N, C-alpha and C positions, 0 to 999 in steps of 0.2 A: 754356388756349387763348388765342389772341390775338384780341381783339374790338375793332372800331372803334366800333360803335354797339350799345347795348342798348336794345331796345324792350320796354317793360313793358305787357303786355296782348296776348292772342292772339285778340281779337275781329276782326271784319272790318277795322277801321281799323289795328290793330296788324299784322295779317298783310300788308295791302297796303303799309304802310310798309316792312316787312321785305323784301317782294318788290322794291319800287322801289330800295331801297338795294343789295340784292344784284345786281340788274341793272346798277347803277352801279359795280360792282366793289368794294363795301364788305363787310367781314366783320361779320355781324350775329348777335346772340343774342337770342331772344325769351324773356322770363320771364312766366309766367302762374300766378296763384295757384290757379285752379281745376284739379281733377284731370281734367275732361273739359268739352267745350263745354256751355254752359248751354242747357237745353231750355225755359226760360221763354219764353212767346210774346212776340215783339217785333214788328219791322217786317214787314208783309205784302208789301212791294214795294220796288223800288229805282227811283229817279228817273233821268231821262235821263243826267245828268252822271256819276252813280255807275256806271250800267251801262256807259257809254262808257269810264270809267277802267279797268274790268275787261276790256272788249273789246280795249283797246289792249295788254293784257298777256296775250293768248292765251286768254281765258275766254269768248269769244263763243259757241262751240258749247255750252259748259256752261250758259250763261244760257238759250239757246234750248231745250235739253233740259229744264231745270228748269221753264221757262215752260210747255212742252207738258204735263209731268206735272201741274203745278198746275191747268191748265185741265181735264185729264182727271179729276182728283180732285173737281172742283167739280160734276160730274154735270149735272143738269138746268139749273142756273143759268148754265152756260157760254154757251149760245146767247144769252141775254139780255145777259150781260155783254159778249160780243164785239160784239153789235149796238150797244150803247151806246158801246163803245170806238171804234167806227168813226167816230163823230161827236163824242164828247166825250173830253177828256183830263184828267180830274181834277175836283176840287171845291175850293171855297173856303168854309170854315165850313159844310160840308155842302151847299152849293149846287152841284149837279153841272151847272154851266153853262159850264164852260171848253170852248169849241168848238174843234175842230181846224182848221176852215176859217178861223178868225180868227188863228191862230198863224203866226208868221214861218217856222218850220221844223217843220211838223206831223209829219214823219217821225221826228223825234228824240223818242222816247217813253219812258215808264216801262215797267217790266216787273213783272208780278205774281209775283215770286220772293221768297220769304220770307227772313228773316235767317239761319235755320238753313242753308238751301241755299246762300246766298251765302258764309257762313263755311266750309262744307264745300268749295266749289270753290276758295276761297282757300287753305285748308289743303292741298289736293291740289297746287296750283301751288307753294306754298312748299316742300312736301316734294320735288317734282321738281327744285327749284333747290338742294336740300341745306341749306335753312335749319333750324337747330336750334331747336326749341321745347321749353323745359323747363317742364313742368306741375308744379303743387304747389310752385312756387317763389314765395314771398311776400317782396317787397322790404321790408326793414325800415329801411334807412337808406342815405343816399349823401352823399358829400362832394365838392363841386366843388373842383378844384385847377387850377393854372395850365395843366397839360397834359392835363386830362381830368377824369373823374368816377370815384370809387371807390364801387362799389355793393355793398351787403351784402344777403343774403337768408337766409331759413330754408326748409328743405325736409325731407321725411321722412327723407332721408339725413343731415341735419345742417345746420349753417350754412356759408355760403360767402361769398366776396368776389371781386370781379373789377374790373379797371381798364378803362375804355373812353374813347374820345375824346368821345363825346356820349351823352346819355341822352334817350330819347323816351318820354313818358308817354302811352299810349293805353289807360289803365286806367279809363275810364268817368267818369260824372258824379260819383262819390264819390272821384275820383282821389287816391290817396295820394301820388303823385309831385307833383301840384299842391300839395297841402297841405304836404308836407315841404319843397318848394322855396320856399314862401311867396308864391305867385302871388296877387295880389288877384283876387277873384271876385265883383264887385258885381252886383246885379240886384234882382229883385222876389221876395218870399216867396210861398209857395203859398197859394191861396185856395179851391181846389176839388180834387175827386178824379176821375180818369179811370180807367175799367176796360176791360179786354179779357179775354174768356173764351171757351172752347170748351165749349158746353153743349148739353144736350138739354132742350127745353121741352115741357111737357105739352100746351099748346094754342098752337102757334106761329102759327096763323092769327090769333090775337088781337093779334099784334105786327106784322101786315102793314098796309099795303104795305111791301115791303123798301126800305131806304134810310134816310137820316138823317131822324129825326122829332124835332121840337122841341115840348116840352110845357110845362105850367106847373111841372112838377117837375124838368125838366132836358132832356137830349138822349139818344136811344138809336138804335141801328141793329141790326137783326137780319134775316137772310135774304139779304143781298147776297153774303155768303160763307158757305159751308156751315157751320152750327152756330156761327158766329162772332157774338158779342155785343159791342157797343161801347156804353159809357154815359159820360155826363158828369153828375156829381152836384155841384150847386152849393151843397150845404149846408155845405161846408167841407173842409179837407184832412183826411186820416186822422190819428188820434192817433199811430199807429205804422205808417209805411209798410212797415216790414220784417216786420210780422206776416203770416203766410201768409193768402192770400185763401181764404175758405171758401165752400162752396156756399150756406150760409145767408146770408152777407153779400151775395153776388151776387143771390140771390133777393129779399132785402129791398130792395135798391137798385132792382132792376128793377121791382118792383111799385110802388115810390114814384115812380120817374121816368116809367114808361110809363103808370101808372094802370090797367093791365090786370090782370085776375084770372088770373094764371099762376103756375105752380110750376116751379122748376128741378129736374128729375128727377135729372140727373147733371151733374157738371162734370169735364171732362178736365183742364183747366188754367185758371189765371186769374192776372191781374197787375193792378197798379194803378200809376198815376202821379199827379203833381200838375202844376200850372202854374208851379212854381218855375222862374224864368227868369234865367239868369246867364251872364256872358261875361267871360273874363279880360281884363285891360288889355293884356297882351302875350302872344303865344304862345311867348315865349322869355325865359329868364333865364340869361344866360351860355351854358353848355353843356347846359342842360336845356330841352327843347322839349315842347310839348303838341300833341295832335291829337285830333279827334273830340270826344266828350262830355267828355273831360278838360278841354277848353278852353271848351265851351259846352253849356248844358243849356236845354231848352225843352220845351213840350208836344209829344207825338208827332203832333199834329193836322196832317194834310196829308201825312204820311209823308215828311218832308224830312230827318230826322236822319241816317239811315245814309248817304245820298248826300252830305250836307254833310261828314261825317267822311271818307268815301272820297276826296273831292276835296281835303280837307286833306292826306291822305297822298300823293296824286298830286302836289300842289304842293311838299310838303316833301321827298319822297324823293330826287328827282334833284338838288335844290339841295344837300342835306346830303351826298350822295355826291360831288358836285363839290368841295365844301369839304374833305372827308376825303381825297380824292385829291390835294389840293394844287393843283388847277387853277383854283380860284376863291377869292377872299378870304372871310374869315369874315363880312364885311358882307353877302354875298349872302343870308344867313339872315334878315336884317332885312326882306327883301322878302316873306318868308312871312307875317309878321303884317300887313304893309301890304296884301297882296292878299287874304288869307283872312278877316281880322277883319271887313271891311265885308260880305262874303258872309254871315257868321254874324249880323251885326247885322240884315241884311235878313230872314233867317229868323226870328229872335227877334221882330222887329217884326210880321211878318205872322201869326205864331202867336198873339201877344197880341191882334191885331186880330180874328182869327177867333173867339177865345173871347169877345171883347167883344160880338159880335153874335149869339152863341149863348145868352147868358144869358136866363133865363125871366122877363123883365120887359118891359113895353110899350115902353120906350125902346129896348132892344136890338132888339126886334121891328121897330120902325119903321125903324131904321138898316139892319137886315137886308133889309127890303123895298126900301129905296132902293138898296142895293148890287146886289140882284138885278135891278132895273130898269136900273141903269147898265151891268151886264154885257151887256145887249142891244146896246150899242154896241161895234163891233169894236175900237176903240182901247183901251177899258177892258178888254175881254175879253182882249186881247193883253197888256196890262200885267199883269193878275192872273195870267194863264197863265204869263208869263215869270217872275214871282216864285215861283210854286208849283213850276215845273219846274226853276228855277235857270238857265234858258237866257238870262236877261237879264244874267247875270254878265258884267262886263267889268272887268278889272284896269286900274288907272290906270298905264300905262307912260310917261306923259308925252307921248303922241302924240295929236294931234287927228285923225289919219287914221282914217277909218271902218274898223273891222275889227281894228285893233291892240288887243290885250288881250282879245279874244274867245276862247272855247274852241270849237275847231272840231269839228263832227261828222265822221263818216266820209264819204269821197267817193272816187270812182275817180281815180287819178292816171295810170294808163295801162291799156290793156285787161287785165282780169283781176286788177289789183293796186290795192288801195285804200290810202288814207293810213294806216289803222290796221294794215294788213298790214306796213307799213314800220316800225311803232313797237313791235313785239312785244318787242324786246330793250331797250327803254328809250331808244332813240335820238331825237334831234331830227331834223327833216326840213327840207330846203330844196326847195321846189317852184320850179324854175328855168325861167323863160321869157325870161331875158336873152339878148341877142344873142351868139351863139357860145358860150354856156355860161359867160360871164364870172363870174357869181355863184358857180357851182359850183367854179370854179378857186380863187377866193378862200377859200371855205369849206373845201374839201378840203385846202388848204395850211395852214389854221389849226388844224383839229381833226379827229380821226377819229370824233367822237361825233355827227356829223350825216350823215344819209343824203341824198345829193343826187340829185334826180330831175328830168330834163328834162320839161317839160310844154309843150304847144303853145299853150294859151290862158293868158294872164296874168291878173293880175299875178304876179310872183315873190313868194313868201312864205317867211319863216323861221319855223318852228314849233317851239316848245320841247317837251321830252318829255312835258309835261302837256297838250299840244294847244293851248296858248295861242299866239296869233299874236304873235310878237315884232317882226316887221318886214314891211312890204309895200312893194314897189317902186313908185316913182312913174314912170309910163309905162314905158320900157324900161331905165332906168338902174339902178344899184345904190347910189345915194347913201343913206347911213344904214346900210348892211349892216355895214360895219366896226364902227360904234359898237354895233350890236345884238349882234354876236359878242363884243365886248369886255365888254359888260354881262352877258351870260348864259352864255357858253361859254369864253372865253379870257381869263385874267387878265393875262398878260404882254403889254403893248403891242408888245414887240419881235417876238413871234410874228406879230402882225398886220402889222407893218411889213415883216417878211420875206415874208409871204404876198402883200402888195401888190406888193413888188418882183418876186417870181417871176411875178406875174400879167402 
């Protein structure tokens, strides 16, 4: 088969990357070493930007349905959770103080949809697009060449090789693609162990009240989500993180951390993490690129990881497709690192800060109390809320104009049609409030990959396929639009010159 891009990893990030590339007209093959999706418990929810990346590609109804099922399964706890979620929108270091009324865009929210459900809806969307996912295919080597990458794998059917133009590693924190390509991966080593388990406790009342509780032994939470137990054990990292988590281990840590006389009767599943925190120097080495945990690892505290990786995919996919189509230069891929690495740095920094004020010592406790008091101020609450949701993200596009570089939430563009409705097929969008539709004529003559929509209220805006605002009109003119089109959509200046002439 002829393949333009090989994506390694069929988790949420790999599948969304493949979807973005396919919508961009690129031939994609996904290679996954696992025979079936992992059922290990991971993320319990998806942040605003991650959910919006999926909604822009036709998965809004699936997210809503999964969210409803999740609330129904929670039983008695659902009323309390919904009551709190009407006022609060997340926590920082277990401090559930991020108020909706202090946020700039309170309607852009997280969704309590777990990683298994997210992966299932992405797999369904990928299948509908005809994307081939080859499971039990373990990449063993690859060789970068002047015109592409030669990739080798092993599978139950035997060994294989294939040539592609680009290789994208979405194969997680222990990424073989990252290691084989030689990416530098600096950071801080692990110092503690985090646990998540689905358990039955003999005396659950002894672990109440529900919510995050900090003790002299560590931190734990039980009761906020049905049968879900979360623990932070500050006694050190595990000797072998790959060893299966046992009921006995969970019980011993729980008794030590909580100080409660409880027993774990049964354990349905369990997992452990550390605070190992690392970030690649660059997301690209030649024709090999990384996304998601392959590029950055951090503690799962705050539930930011899955959304961070999905927005990586949304940023990379349309750019790589434009390069493969020959419509944009290879240098466009350099903007991927420039835009996404600072977003990862912000997440790594805030997860380390959260853990610092959760440690069971007086100094951390004093700092924690100070942060809690500071969060009573709207500006501080908004700052921390924007960090935890990712909504404070702004890419540096070289413009001082307010709004350029922001990732837009959904909004109505005309009666019954929203911005995300227009982006289902991976298109960019021009919201045109210019006199006589002057901006639309320029865009339509330059590229077919932007949907032009006349709007009554300005200003005019050019929006990239990842919902990033690439240009905003000053007053009623279109100054700067030509440069924005050339930077993000149209490589050949001659095409723009011709468009301007026809205008």
